[in-house]
C-alpha positions, 0 to 999 in steps of 0.5 A, spaced: 267 573 887 269 578 883 275 578 880 280 584 876 276 589 873 269 590 878 265 593 872 266 589 866 264 582 871 259 586 874 256 588 868 258 581 864 255 577 869 248 579 870 249 579 861 249 573 862 246 569 869 238 574 865 238 570 858 233 566 861 228 570 864 223 575 860 226 581 861 228 587 859 234 589 863 237 596 859 240 598 864 246 596 868 250 601 873 256 602 875 259 600 880 260 603 886 266 600 891 265 601 899 266 597 906 260 593 908 255 598 911 252 591 915 256 587 919 262 593 922 269 590 922 268 585 915 274 583 912 271 584 904 269 589 902 263 590 898 262 595 891 253 597 889 250 598 883 243 599 880 240 596 874 233 598 872 229 595 866 222 592 864 218 586 864 213 583 868 211 581 877 213 573 875 218 573 871 222 578 876 220 575 882 223 569 879 231 573 876 231 577 884 230 568 886 234 565 883 239 571 884 240 572 891 240 562 890 245 562 885 250 568 887 250 568 895 255 573 896 249 577 892 243 581 895 238 585 893 237 592 896 232 597 894 227 594 889 222 599 887 216 598 882 212 602 878 206 598 873 209 602 864 202 604 861 195 603 858 199 601 854 201 594 858 198 593 865 200 588 868 208 590 865 212 594 870 219 598 872 223 596 876 230 600 880 234 596 884 241 595 888 246 590 887 251 590 893 256 584 892 262 582 896 270 583 894 277 582 897 279 586 900 285 589 898 290 587 903 
């Protein structure tokens, strides 16, 4: 779970993890903190942030699968895929929201 500065942890973790994959990830959004919206009375809080970039379908699938398997406290939500354009018909732009559990201040 993210310790200390949540934005620094988010940015650093995603950038380091992304290095092993053939995707371009220029945008990592500012995380917002709130209560867990999937389970009522859950003893943790969550952060949500958005990432977006470009990559090929197979590379994106591997990235998402490995991300959720390596970090069991993360969940990928709301993936949007669109073709980049005529220059490379197999390349996609993507945007996804990620939710991560954090310890609640007691």
